[in-house]
N, CA, C and O atoms as a MOPAC input file, in Angstrom:
PM7 MOZYME 1SCF
protein

 N    -52.19800 1  -105.83500 1    58.54900 1
 C    -53.34800 1  -105.04700 1    58.95300 1
 C    -53.71400 1  -105.42700 1    60.37400 1
 O    -53.63300 1  -106.59800 1    60.74700 1
 N    -54.10600 1  -104.46800 1    61.15200 1
 C    -54.47900 1  -104.66400 1    62.54500 1
 C    -55.86700 1  -105.30300 1    62.63800 1
 O    -56.80200 1  -104.79300 1    62.02100 1
 N    -56.03900 1  -106.41100 1    63.39400 1
 C    -57.35800 1  -107.06200 1    63.51300 1
 C    -58.41200 1  -106.15500 1    64.12500 1
 O    -59.60800 1  -106.40600 1    63.97400 1
 N    -57.98400 1  -105.10100 1    64.81500 1
 C    -58.93600 1  -104.16800 1    65.41300 1
 C    -59.74100 1  -103.46800 1    64.32800 1
 O    -60.80000 1  -102.90500 1    64.60800 1
 N    -59.25600 1  -103.49700 1    63.10700 1
 C    -59.94800 1  -102.84100 1    61.99500 1
 C    -61.33500 1  -103.41600 1    61.76800 1
 O    -62.15100 1  -102.79300 1    61.08900 1
 N    -61.62500 1  -104.59400 1    62.32100 1
 C    -62.94500 1  -105.20300 1    62.14000 1
 C    -64.03800 1  -104.30500 1    62.67800 1
 O    -65.12900 1  -104.25300 1    62.11100 1
 N    -63.76500 1  -103.59500 1    63.76500 1
 C    -64.78900 1  -102.75200 1    64.37300 1
 C    -64.91700 1  -101.40900 1    63.66400 1
 O    -65.85800 1  -100.66300 1    63.93400 1
 N    -64.00800 1  -101.09100 1    62.78000 1
 C    -64.07900 1   -99.84500 1    62.04100 1
 C    -64.97400 1  -100.01600 1    60.81700 1
 O    -65.08400 1  -101.10500 1    60.25300 1
 N    -65.59000 1   -98.94800 1    60.43400 1
 C    -66.41300 1   -98.99100 1    59.23500 1
 C    -65.54500 1   -98.66900 1    58.02400 1
 O    -64.47000 1   -98.08300 1    58.15100 1
 N    -66.01800 1   -99.05300 1    56.87400 1
 C    -65.31400 1   -98.66300 1    55.66500 1
 C    -64.57500 1   -99.79300 1    55.00800 1
 O    -64.83700 1  -100.96800 1    55.26500 1
 N    -63.63200 1   -99.41600 1    54.14100 1
 C    -62.93800 1  -100.37900 1    53.29600 1
 C    -62.05200 1  -101.34400 1    54.08100 1
 O    -61.94700 1  -102.51200 1    53.70700 1
 N    -61.41200 1  -100.88600 1    55.16000 1
 C    -60.52800 1  -101.77200 1    55.93000 1
 C    -61.30600 1  -102.94100 1    56.51800 1
 O    -60.84400 1  -104.08100 1    56.46900 1
 N    -62.48600 1  -102.66700 1    57.07500 1
 C    -63.29300 1  -103.73100 1    57.67800 1
 C    -63.74600 1  -104.72000 1    56.61400 1
 O    -63.72900 1  -105.92700 1    56.85200 1
 N    -64.14100 1  -104.24100 1    55.47000 1
 C    -64.56800 1  -105.10500 1    54.37400 1
 C    -63.40200 1  -105.94900 1    53.89100 1
 O    -63.56100 1  -107.14600 1    53.65200 1
 N    -62.23200 1  -105.34100 1    53.74600 1
 C    -61.04200 1  -106.05000 1    53.29600 1
 C    -60.67600 1  -107.16500 1    54.29000 1
 O    -60.40000 1  -108.29300 1    53.88100 1
 N    -60.67300 1  -106.85100 1    55.58600 1
 C    -60.33900 1  -107.84100 1    56.59400 1
 C    -61.37300 1  -108.96800 1    56.60300 1
 O    -61.01800 1  -110.13700 1    56.75000 1
 N    -62.63700 1  -108.62100 1    56.44800 1
 C    -63.68800 1  -109.63600 1    56.39700 1
 C    -63.46100 1  -110.58600 1    55.21800 1
 O    -63.60200 1  -111.80000 1    55.36200 1
 N    -63.11500 1  -110.04200 1    54.06700 1
 C    -62.85200 1  -110.87400 1    52.87900 1
 C    -61.63100 1  -111.76200 1    53.08100 1
 O    -61.62600 1  -112.91200 1    52.64100 1
 N    -60.59900 1  -111.24700 1    53.74000 1
 C    -59.40500 1  -112.04800 1    54.01500 1
 C    -59.77800 1  -113.20600 1    54.94700 1
 O    -59.38500 1  -114.34600 1    54.69800 1
 N    -60.52400 1  -112.92700 1    56.00800 1
 C    -60.88600 1  -113.95500 1    56.98800 1
 C    -61.76500 1  -115.03800 1    56.37600 1
 O    -61.69200 1  -116.19300 1    56.79400 1
 N    -62.58800 1  -114.69100 1    55.40100 1
 C    -63.43100 1  -115.69900 1    54.74600 1
 C    -62.58300 1  -116.72100 1    54.00300 1
 O    -63.01500 1  -117.86000 1    53.82200 1
 N    -61.38300 1  -116.33700 1    53.56900 1
 C    -60.52900 1  -117.21400 1    52.78400 1
 C    -59.59700 1  -118.06800 1    53.64100 1
 O    -58.92900 1  -118.96200 1    53.12100 1
 N    -59.54400 1  -117.80500 1    54.95700 1
 C    -58.66000 1  -118.56300 1    55.84700 1
 C    -59.33300 1  -119.89500 1    56.17200 1
 O    -60.45700 1  -119.90800 1    56.67300 1
 N    -58.66300 1  -121.01500 1    55.89500 1
 C    -59.24900 1  -122.31700 1    56.22900 1
 C    -59.50800 1  -122.43500 1    57.73300 1
 O    -58.73900 1  -121.91500 1    58.54100 1
 N    -60.59000 1  -123.11800 1    58.10300 1
 C    -60.96700 1  -123.23600 1    59.50500 1
 C    -59.87300 1  -123.85700 1    60.36100 1
 O    -59.78200 1  -123.55800 1    61.55200 1
 N    -59.04700 1  -124.71100 1    59.78200 1
 C    -58.00900 1  -125.34500 1    60.59100 1
 C    -56.97800 1  -124.34300 1    61.09900 1
 O    -56.17500 1  -124.68000 1    61.97000 1
 N    -56.98300 1  -123.11300 1    60.57400 1
 C    -56.05400 1  -122.08800 1    61.03900 1
 C    -56.72100 1  -121.06400 1    61.95100 1
 O    -56.06900 1  -120.12100 1    62.40000 1
 N    -58.00700 1  -121.23500 1    62.22800 1
 C    -58.72800 1  -120.31700 1    63.09700 1
 C    -58.87300 1  -120.97400 1    64.46400 1
 O    -59.43000 1  -122.06600 1    64.57400 1
 N    -58.37900 1  -120.32200 1    65.49200 1
 C    -58.43200 1  -120.89000 1    66.84100 1
 C    -59.84100 1  -120.80200 1    67.42100 1
 O    -60.58200 1  -119.85300 1    67.16500 1
 N    -60.18800 1  -121.81900 1    68.21000 1
 C    -61.44200 1  -121.83100 1    68.94600 1
 C    -61.11200 1  -122.02600 1    70.41900 1
 O    -60.19300 1  -122.77100 1    70.76000 1
 N    -61.84700 1  -121.37200 1    71.27700 1
 C    -61.66600 1  -121.54700 1    72.71500 1
 C    -62.64500 1  -122.59900 1    73.20400 1
 O    -63.80300 1  -122.62700 1    72.78700 1
 N    -62.17100 1  -123.46400 1    74.09200 1
 C    -62.98900 1  -124.55000 1    74.61000 1
 C    -62.96600 1  -124.49700 1    76.13000 1
 O    -61.91100 1  -124.31100 1    76.73600 1
 N    -64.12500 1  -124.65900 1    76.73500 1
 C    -64.20500 1  -124.73500 1    78.19500 1
 C    -64.42100 1  -126.18900 1    78.56700 1
 O    -65.35400 1  -126.82800 1    78.08100 1
 N    -63.55800 1  -126.71400 1    79.43100 1
 C    -63.64000 1  -128.10400 1    79.85200 1
 C    -63.66700 1  -128.12900 1    81.36800 1
 O    -62.83300 1  -127.49400 1    82.01500 1
 N    -64.62000 1  -128.86000 1    81.94400 1
 C    -64.70100 1  -128.98400 1    83.39300 1
 C    -63.79500 1  -130.10900 1    83.87900 1
 O    -64.02400 1  -131.27700 1    83.56600 1
 N    -62.77200 1  -129.75700 1    84.63900 1
 C    -61.84100 1  -130.71900 1    85.21900 1
 C    -61.72600 1  -130.38200 1    86.69900 1
 O    -61.71400 1  -129.21000 1    87.07600 1
 N    -61.64400 1  -131.40100 1    87.52900 1
 C    -61.46900 1  -131.16400 1    88.95700 1
 C    -60.18900 1  -130.36400 1    89.17300 1
 O    -59.18200 1  -130.59600 1    88.50300 1
 N    -60.23300 1  -129.41500 1    90.11800 1
 C    -59.08900 1  -128.52600 1    90.33900 1
 C    -57.81800 1  -129.29700 1    90.66700 1
 O    -56.74400 1  -128.95900 1    90.17000 1
 N    -57.92900 1  -130.32300 1    91.49300 1
 C    -56.74300 1  -131.11700 1    91.84700 1
 C    -56.14500 1  -131.80900 1    90.63900 1
 O    -54.92600 1  -131.85700 1    90.47500 1
 N    -57.01400 1  -132.34500 1    89.79400 1
 C    -56.54400 1  -133.01100 1    88.57600 1
 C    -55.86300 1  -132.00500 1    87.66000 1
 O    -54.79500 1  -132.27900 1    87.11200 1
 N    -56.47500 1  -130.85400 1    87.49700 1
 C    -55.89800 1  -129.81400 1    86.64200 1
 C    -54.51900 1  -129.40700 1    87.15600 1
 O    -53.58000 1  -129.25000 1    86.37500 1
 N    -54.40500 1  -129.23900 1    88.45600 1
 C    -53.11900 1  -128.85100 1    89.04600 1
 C    -52.05200 1  -129.90300 1    88.75200 1
 O    -50.93300 1  -129.57100 1    88.36100 1
 N    -52.41000 1  -131.17300 1    88.94200 1
 C    -51.44100 1  -132.24800 1    88.70800 1
 C    -51.04400 1  -132.35800 1    87.23400 1
 O    -49.87600 1  -132.57200 1    86.91100 1
 N    -52.01700 1  -132.21100 1    86.35600 1
 C    -51.71900 1  -132.26800 1    84.91400 1
 C    -50.80900 1  -131.10900 1    84.53300 1
 O    -49.81200 1  -131.28900 1    83.83300 1
 N    -51.16400 1  -129.92400 1    85.00100 1
 C    -50.35500 1  -128.74700 1    84.67700 1
 C    -48.91700 1  -128.91300 1    85.17800 1
 O    -47.96600 1  -128.62000 1    84.45300 1
 N    -48.76300 1  -129.38500 1    86.42500 1
 C    -47.42200 1  -129.59400 1    86.97600 1
 C    -46.63900 1  -130.63600 1    86.17500 1
 O    -45.46200 1  -130.44300 1    85.87000 1
 N    -47.30600 1  -131.74100 1    85.84100 1
 C    -46.63700 1  -132.79300 1    85.06300 1
 C    -46.17400 1  -132.26900 1    83.71100 1
 O    -45.06100 1  -132.55500 1    83.27000 1
 N    -47.04300 1  -131.49600 1    83.05600 1
 C    -46.67400 1  -130.94400 1    81.74200 1
 C    -45.56100 1  -129.91500 1    81.86100 1
 O    -44.65200 1  -129.87900 1    81.03100 1
 N    -45.63000 1  -129.07600 1    82.89500 1
 C    -44.58900 1  -128.06800 1    83.07800 1
 C    -43.23200 1  -128.72100 1    83.31100 1
 O    -42.21100 1  -128.22600 1    82.83300 1
 N    -43.22100 1  -129.83100 1    84.04600 1
 C    -41.95900 1  -130.55400 1    84.26000 1
 C    -41.37200 1  -131.04600 1    82.94100 1
 O    -40.15800 1  -131.19900 1    82.80800 1
 N    -42.24500 1  -131.29100 1    81.97400 1
 C    -41.79400 1  -131.74400 1    80.65000 1
 C    -41.58500 1  -130.58000 1    79.68500 1
 O    -41.23700 1  -130.78000 1    78.52100 1
 N    -41.80200 1  -129.36400 1    80.18200 1
 C    -41.61000 1  -128.18400 1    79.33500 1
 C    -42.77100 1  -127.93000 1    78.38400 1
 O    -42.60000 1  -127.29300 1    77.34500 1
 N    -43.95900 1  -128.43300 1    78.74300 1
 C    -45.13900 1  -128.28300 1    77.87700 1
 C    -46.22200 1  -127.46600 1    78.56800 1
 O    -46.27200 1  -127.39300 1    79.79600 1
 N    -47.07700 1  -126.85900 1    77.77500 1
 C    -48.22200 1  -126.11900 1    78.31200 1
 C    -49.49200 1  -126.94300 1    78.12600 1
 O    -49.53100 1  -127.88100 1    77.33000 1
 N    -50.52600 1  -126.57600 1    78.87400 1
 C    -51.82900 1  -127.22300 1    78.68300 1
 C    -52.31500 1  -127.02600 1    77.25000 1
 O    -52.84400 1  -127.94700 1    76.62900 1
 N    -52.12800 1  -125.82100 1    76.74200 1
 C    -52.56300 1  -125.49700 1    75.37700 1
 C    -51.92300 1  -126.42500 1    74.35700 1
 O    -52.61200 1  -127.01000 1    73.52100 1
 N    -50.60400 1  -126.55700 1    74.43000 1
 C    -49.92100 1  -127.39000 1    73.43700 1
 C    -50.32700 1  -128.86200 1    73.58500 1
 O    -50.48700 1  -129.56900 1    72.59000 1
 N    -50.49100 1  -129.31300 1    74.82300 1
 C    -50.86500 1  -130.70700 1    75.05700 1
 C    -52.24800 1  -131.01600 1    74.48600 1
 O    -52.40900 1  -131.97000 1    73.72500 1
 N    -53.24400 1  -130.21100 1    74.85400 1
 C    -54.60500 1  -130.49200 1    74.39200 1
 C    -54.76600 1  -130.26200 1    72.89200 1
 O    -55.54400 1  -130.95800 1    72.23900 1
 N    -54.03900 1  -129.29500 1    72.34500 1
 C    -54.07500 1  -129.09400 1    70.89400 1
 C    -53.54000 1  -130.32500 1    70.17300 1
 O    -54.09500 1  -130.75800 1    69.16300 1
 N    -52.45400 1  -130.88200 1    70.70500 1
 C    -51.84800 1  -132.06300 1    70.09400 1
 C    -52.78300 1  -133.27000 1    70.20600 1
 O    -52.94600 1  -134.02200 1    69.24500 1
 N    -53.39300 1  -133.45200 1    71.37200 1
 C    -54.32500 1  -134.57100 1    71.55900 1
 C    -55.51000 1  -134.45900 1    70.59200 1
 O    -55.93300 1  -135.45000 1    69.99800 1
 N    -56.03500 1  -133.24700 1    70.44400 1
 C    -57.15000 1  -133.03300 1    69.51900 1
 C    -56.74200 1  -133.35100 1    68.09000 1
 O    -57.50700 1  -133.95900 1    67.34100 1
 N    -55.54800 1  -132.94500 1    67.71600 1
 C    -55.04700 1  -133.23000 1    66.36700 1
 C    -54.91300 1  -134.73100 1    66.14300 1
 O    -55.23700 1  -135.23100 1    65.06600 1
 N    -54.43400 1  -135.45600 1    67.16300 1
 C    -54.30500 1  -136.91300 1    67.03900 1
 C    -55.66600 1  -137.58400 1    66.85600 1
 O    -55.78100 1  -138.55600 1    66.11000 1
 N    -56.69500 1  -137.07200 1    67.52900 1
 C    -58.03900 1  -137.63100 1    67.36000 1
 C    -58.51300 1  -137.40500 1    65.92700 1
 O    -59.08300 1  -138.31000 1    65.31700 1
 N    -58.28400 1  -136.21600 1    65.38700 1
 C    -58.74100 1  -135.93800 1    64.02100 1
 C    -58.02900 1  -136.81300 1    63.00000 1
 O    -58.56600 1  -137.08300 1    61.92600 1
 N    -56.81700 1  -137.25600 1    63.33400 1
 C    -56.04200 1  -138.11700 1    62.43500 1
 C    -56.29200 1  -139.60300 1    62.68400 1
 O    -55.71200 1  -140.46100 1    62.01700 1
 N    -57.16200 1  -139.89700 1    63.65200 1
 C    -57.44600 1  -141.29000 1    64.05400 1
 C    -56.15700 1  -142.04300 1    64.38200 1
 O    -55.99400 1  -143.21200 1    64.03200 1
 N    -55.25000 1  -141.34600 1    65.06000 1
 C    -53.99600 1  -141.96400 1    65.47900 1
 C    -54.31600 1  -143.14500 1    66.39600 1
 O    -55.07000 1  -142.98000 1    67.35600 1
 N    -53.76400 1  -144.33300 1    66.12700 1
 C    -54.10000 1  -145.52500 1    66.90800 1
 C    -53.80900 1  -145.38500 1    68.40600 1
 O    -54.50100 1  -145.98100 1    69.23100 1
 N    -52.79200 1  -144.60300 1    68.75400 1
 C    -52.46000 1  -144.43100 1    70.17500 1
 C    -53.58800 1  -143.72800 1    70.91800 1
 O    -53.96700 1  -144.14100 1    72.01400 1
 N    -54.11600 1  -142.67900 1    70.32700 1
 C    -55.17900 1  -141.92900 1    71.00300 1
 C    -56.52200 1  -142.63900 1    70.85200 1
 O    -57.36600 1  -142.57200 1    71.74500 1
 N    -56.71900 1  -143.31900 1    69.72000 1
 C    -57.98900 1  -144.01700 1    69.51800 1
 C    -58.15000 1  -145.17600 1    70.50600 1
 O    -59.26900 1  -145.52700 1    70.88000 1
 N    -57.03700 1  -145.76100 1    70.92100 1
 C    -57.08900 1  -146.79900 1    71.95400 1
 C    -57.61000 1  -146.19900 1    73.26400 1
 O    -58.40100 1  -146.82700 1    73.96800 1
 N    -57.16800 1  -144.99500 1    73.58200 1
 C    -57.66200 1  -144.30500 1    74.78200 1
 C    -59.12700 1  -143.91900 1    74.63400 1
 O    -59.88800 1  -143.97500 1    75.60000 1
 N    -59.52200 1  -143.52900 1    73.43600 1
 C    -60.92600 1  -143.19200 1    73.18300 1
 C    -61.80400 1  -144.42800 1    73.41500 1
 O    -62.85900 1  -144.33800 1    74.04300 1
 N    -61.36400 1  -145.56400 1    72.91000 1
 C    -62.11500 1  -146.81400 1    73.11500 1
 C    -62.18600 1  -147.17400 1    74.59200 1
 O    -63.22800 1  -147.61200 1    75.08000 1
 N    -61.08500 1  -146.99100 1    75.30000 1
 C    -61.05700 1  -147.27800 1    76.73600 1
 C    -62.06300 1  -146.38800 1    77.47700 1
 O    -62.80100 1  -146.86100 1    78.34200 1
 N    -62.08300 1  -145.11700 1    77.13400 1
 C    -63.01400 1  -144.18300 1    77.75900 1
 C    -64.45500 1  -144.55400 1    77.43900 1
 O    -65.33100 1  -144.46800 1    78.30000 1
 N    -64.69500 1  -144.96300 1    76.20900 1
 C    -66.03300 1  -145.38400 1    75.78400 1
 C    -66.50200 1  -146.57800 1    76.61300 1
 O    -67.64900 1  -146.61700 1    77.05900 1
 N    -65.61500 1  -147.55100 1    76.81600 1
 C    -65.95300 1  -148.72800 1    77.62200 1
 C    -66.20400 1  -148.35100 1    79.07800 1
 O    -67.13300 1  -148.86500 1    79.70100 1
 N    -65.38400 1  -147.46100 1    79.62000 1
 C    -65.58500 1  -147.01100 1    81.00000 1
 C    -66.93600 1  -146.34200 1    81.16000 1
 O    -67.62700 1  -146.55300 1    82.15600 1
 N    -67.31200 1  -145.53900 1    80.18200 1
 C    -68.60100 1  -144.84300 1    80.23800 1
 C    -69.75400 1  -145.84500 1    80.16100 1
 O    -70.73500 1  -145.72900 1    80.89600 1
 N    -69.63000 1  -146.83400 1    79.26400 1
 C    -70.67200 1  -147.86300 1    79.14100 1
 C    -70.79000 1  -148.66400 1    80.43100 1
 O    -71.90000 1  -148.95100 1    80.87900 1
 N    -69.65700 1  -149.02900 1    81.03700 1
 C    -69.68100 1  -149.78300 1    82.29000 1
 C    -70.29400 1  -148.96900 1    83.42100 1
 O    -70.99300 1  -149.51000 1    84.27800 1
 N    -70.03000 1  -147.67000 1    83.41800 1
 C    -70.61600 1  -146.79500 1    84.43200 1
 C    -72.13200 1  -146.75300 1    84.28200 1
 O    -72.86200 1  -146.77400 1    85.27300 1
 N    -72.60100 1  -146.69400 1    83.03400 1
 C    -74.04200 1  -146.69500 1    82.78700 1
 C    -74.66100 1  -148.01700 1    83.24300 1
 O    -75.74600 1  -148.02800 1    83.82500 1
 N    -73.97100 1  -149.13500 1    82.97800 1
 C    -74.46300 1  -150.43700 1    83.42200 1
 C    -74.50000 1  -150.51700 1    84.93800 1
 O    -75.43700 1  -151.07200 1    85.51200 1
 N    -73.48200 1  -149.96400 1    85.58700 1
 C    -73.45000 1  -149.97000 1    87.05100 1
 C    -74.62100 1  -149.17800 1    87.61200 1
 O    -75.21700 1  -149.57600 1    88.61300 1
 N    -74.95400 1  -148.06200 1    86.97500 1
 C    -76.10700 1  -147.27400 1    87.42600 1
 C    -77.38600 1  -148.08700 1    87.28900 1
 O    -78.23600 1  -148.07600 1    88.17800 1
 N    -77.51700 1  -148.79700 1    86.16400 1
 C    -78.71400 1  -149.61000 1    85.95900 1
 C    -78.80800 1  -150.73100 1    86.98900 1
 O    -79.90300 1  -151.03900 1    87.45900 1
 N    -77.68300 1  -151.34400 1    87.34800 1
 C    -77.71300 1  -152.45500 1    88.29600 1
 C    -78.04200 1  -151.98600 1    89.70400 1
 O    -78.43300 1  -152.79400 1    90.54600 1
 N    -77.89000 1  -150.68000 1    89.97600 1
 C    -78.20600 1  -150.14300 1    91.29500 1
 C    -79.70400 1  -149.94100 1    91.49900 1
 O    -80.13800 1  -149.68900 1    92.62300 1
 N    -80.49400 1  -150.04500 1    90.45100 1
 C    -81.93500 1  -149.85300 1    90.57500 1
 C    -82.51400 1  -150.97300 1    91.42600 1
 O    -82.26700 1  -152.15300 1    91.17800 1
 N    -83.26700 1  -150.59400 1    92.40500 1
 C    -83.90600 1  -151.54400 1    93.30500 1
 C    -84.92300 1  -152.38300 1    92.52600 1
 O    -85.66400 1  -151.85500 1    91.69700 1
 N    -84.95200 1  -153.68200 1    92.79400 1
 C    -85.87100 1  -154.58600 1    92.09900 1
 C    -87.31200 1  -154.13100 1    92.28400 1
 O    -88.10400 1  -154.16900 1    91.34300 1
 N    -87.65300 1  -153.70200 1    93.49600 1
 C    -89.01300 1  -153.22500 1    93.77600 1
 C    -89.34700 1  -152.02400 1    92.89100 1
 O    -90.45400 1  -151.93400 1    92.36000 1
 N    -88.39500 1  -151.10000 1    92.73000 1
 C    -88.60600 1  -149.94000 1    91.86900 1
 C    -88.83600 1  -150.38500 1    90.42900 1
 O    -89.68800 1  -149.84100 1    89.72700 1
 N    -88.07000 1  -151.37500 1    90.00300 1
 C    -88.20000 1  -151.88000 1    88.63700 1
 C    -89.60100 1  -152.44600 1    88.40400 1
 O    -90.22500 1  -152.15600 1    87.38300 1
 N    -90.09500 1  -153.25000 1    89.34700 1
 C    -91.44700 1  -153.80300 1    89.21100 1
 C    -92.49700 1  -152.69700 1    89.23000 1
 O    -93.47700 1  -152.76800 1    88.48900 1
 N    -92.30900 1  -151.68700 1    90.05600 1
 C    -93.25600 1  -150.56000 1    90.09800 1
 C    -93.29100 1  -149.82200 1    88.76300 1
 O    -94.35700 1  -149.43900 1    88.28100 1
 N    -92.11300 1  -149.63000 1    88.17400 1
 C    -92.04800 1  -148.96000 1    86.87400 1
 C    -92.73800 1  -149.80000 1    85.81300 1
 O    -93.50700 1  -149.28100 1    85.00400 1
 N    -92.46300 1  -151.10000 1    85.81700 1
 C    -93.09100 1  -151.98600 1    84.83600 1
 C    -94.60500 1  -152.00600 1    85.00600 1
 O    -95.33300 1  -152.02100 1    84.01300 1
 N    -95.08600 1  -152.00600 1    86.23100 1
 C    -96.53200 1  -151.96400 1    86.47800 1
 C    -97.14900 1  -150.68300 1    85.92500 1
 O    -98.24100 1  -150.71000 1    85.35800 1
 N    -96.45800 1  -149.57700 1    86.08900 1
 C    -97.00100 1  -148.30000 1    85.61400 1
 C    -97.06600 1  -148.22500 1    84.10000 1
 O    -98.00400 1  -147.64500 1    83.55100 1
 N    -96.09200 1  -148.79800 1    83.41800 1
 C    -96.07600 1  -148.67400 1    81.95300 1
 C    -96.71900 1  -149.86100 1    81.25100 1
 O    -96.91400 1  -149.82400 1    80.03600 1
 N    -97.04700 1  -150.89700 1    81.98000 1
 C    -97.61900 1  -152.08900 1    81.37400 1
 C    -99.06100 1  -151.84400 1    80.94500 1
 O    -99.84600 1  -151.28700 1    81.71300 1
 N    -99.42100 1  -152.25400 1    79.72900 1
 C   -100.81500 1  -152.12000 1    79.28900 1
 C   -101.71400 1  -153.13900 1    80.00500 1
 O   -102.93900 1  -153.02700 1    79.95400 1
 N   -101.11800 1  -154.11800 1    80.66200 1
 C   -101.88000 1  -155.15400 1    81.35200 1
 C   -102.01800 1  -154.86700 1    82.83800 1
 O   -102.57700 1  -155.68500 1    83.56800 1
 N   -101.53300 1  -153.74900 1    83.29400 1
 C   -101.55900 1  -153.41500 1    84.71600 1
 C   -102.95800 1  -153.40000 1    85.29500 1
 O   -103.16100 1  -153.86800 1    86.41500 1
 N   -103.94300 1  -152.86900 1    84.55100 1
 C   -105.31300 1  -152.79700 1    85.05400 1
 C   -105.94100 1  -154.16900 1    85.13800 1
 O   -106.68400 1  -154.45100 1    86.07800 1
 N   -105.65500 1  -155.04200 1    84.16100 1
 C   -106.21900 1  -156.38500 1    84.16300 1
 C   -105.74300 1  -157.16100 1    85.37900 1
 O   -106.52200 1  -157.90500 1    85.97400 1
 N   -104.49600 1  -157.00600 1    85.75500 1
 C   -103.91900 1  -157.72200 1    86.87600 1
 C   -104.63500 1  -157.31800 1    88.17300 1
 O   -104.86100 1  -158.14900 1    89.05300 1
 N   -104.98600 1  -156.04000 1    88.27500 1
 C   -105.63400 1  -155.56200 1    89.48700 1
 C   -107.08700 1  -156.00100 1    89.58000 1
 O   -107.61100 1  -156.13200 1    90.68600 1
 N   -107.76200 1  -156.23400 1    88.43900 1
 C   -109.17400 1  -156.59200 1    88.44900 1
 C   -109.38000 1  -158.06900 1    88.70200 1
 O   -110.48200 1  -158.46400 1    89.08300 1
 N   -108.37200 1  -158.90600 1    88.50800 1
 C   -108.53100 1  -160.34200 1    88.70900 1
 C   -108.39100 1  -160.72100 1    90.13100 1
 O   -108.49900 1  -161.90000 1    90.47000 1

């Protein structure tokens, strides 16, 4: 049956709707938008093409490995998690000490007492 039948009224649309309800989600494709720097995307695409692979097949495979908790990909997930945590710590360490004291003064319940003494 032609998938275009979904837009038609009548028995064909109902039949197709019933068929689609029975298809497990793992067989239904989803489109994902990912922001990657253009230069990085170009290099990844070229590297994969040299290996005879497409971006689609590569990312689909990586996603499948994550769902299976494959140790190879989970090691990369942990590495990325640590990099993200370190980046957050680096941002915190960049806060000026004076700014930190100003923030503490503003949120401190004792700030008014300090000024009155």
